[in-house]
C-alpha angles and dihedrals in degrees: 000000000000092000092049092056093049090051091049091048090049089052091047093050092043097053103065101058089049090053090046093050090048089050091050087049094052091046092051092047092048089050094046092048092046090048093050092045095048093045091047091046091051094049091047092051091047095049090042094052091047089051091048092049092048093048092048097046094035100234106156 
C-alpha cells in the first residue's frame, strides 16, 4: 500500500513539468512558424509589388 502511494506521488510530481515543456515547445513552434510565414509573406508582397510596378511602367 505504502509503495503504491509513493509511485503515484512520483508520477503526479513528474507529469506537470512534462506538460509545461510540451506547452513551451508548442508555443515556440507556433511563434517560429508565425515568424517564418510573416517574413515570407512580407518578402512575397515586396517582390510582387516591384514586379507589378515594373510590368506596369515597363522598366526591364
